[in-house]
C-alpha positions, 0 to 999 in steps of 0.5 A: 625455397621460399624466403621464409624457409631460407630464414628458418633454415638459418635461424634454426642453425643459430649456432653457426658463427656467421648466421648474421652474414647469412641472413644479410646475404638472403636479404640482399639476394631477395632485394636484388631479385625483386629489383630485377623483376621490377626492371623487367616488368618495366621493360615489358611494359606491364601495366603495374603501378610502379609507384606502389612498391608494396603492391609490386612486392605482393605481386612479385611474391605471388608470381615467384611463389614466395 
């Protein structure tokens, strides 16, 4: 499920009491997965510009189909 789909699912069910906590959990999971992906890319010596975080995020989203 893409990040957008996860948020849509939570936000369309806004009546649940902990929707804010659920959104925070989705964002945390996404951030952790992105950071892990960057770590693995560095370990594998991929030729990305690791100073360009915005470009890394674009590549990550393309590779993960998000």
